[in-house]
C-alpha positions, 0 to 999 in steps of 0.5 A: 257439571252439576252438583247431581251429576258429581254426586252420581259419579261419586255413587258410581265410583264407591261401589266400583272401588269395593267390588275391585276389593273382592279379588284381593280379599280372595287372594289373601284367604286362598293363601291363608287357607291353602299355604298351611296345608301345603306347608304341613301335609304335601299329600294331603294337600294335593288330594285336597287340591285335586278333589276340593279345590279344583271342583270348587273352582270349576263349579264357581266358574260354571256358576260365574258364566251362567250368571253373566249369561242371565244378567247380561251386561245391563249396567256399568256396576254389573260389567264391573262386578263381572269382571271383578268376579272373574278377577277373583276366579283367576287370582284364586285359581293362580294361588292354588296352582303356584302353591301346588307347584311350589309346595315342596320348596315352600315347605323346606324353606319353612322348616329350615327357617323355623327349626334350622338349629334343631336340625343342625344340632341333631346332625352335628351330634352324630358321631363322625362317619368313617371313610369320608361319608357325610352326616345326614338325617331323614328330612321328608318323604312323600308320594303315593302309587309307587312314586315315592320320594325321600328327602335327607338333610345333609351336612357336607363340611367340604361343600363338595355338594355345591357342584353335584349334577347327578353325579356322586359327589360325596358317599352318604352311608346308606343311601343309594348313589343313583339319581338324586336332586341336590338343593343347598339350604345354605353353606355346608347344608343341602337337602338331597331328594331321591326318587 
């Protein structure tokens, strides 16, 4: 191999590695932008994903397809760039979809991780309820168009909610005993979601 061929291979490999960093950077930017929105404001996040993120991703996909058709696959660098851009679109779309489907769990876990001491103190400061009722506070609510959800943070000293599967394992004063979902945050602390 001549020195000119080795220089040519090094020249081709340097842009190729830089081109493949684009999807990685796009994932970091997508997480940095979308995660705080999903964690902070669930209704706003849904609307933002529906009316801004999804149309932008569709537009970017259309522009990408037009670019590939116009440019063709003339050189190895163009093929690498096209594959990198396709990977970027797939990665950003995947991040947006993942965060949208898991935003409530991410939001709950983040809030509990950061502010659990304050929430525990607020609930434990309540007087003991009569008749075996559980202590609780309103945790979150979201939804629109008559599909509202209310979520409550519940302290269950007997851990009876650990085996809850849609039945009424403990009386929660003021909350309807119909269908609900129970999620354990840690021992004795649960989130109950009412549709």
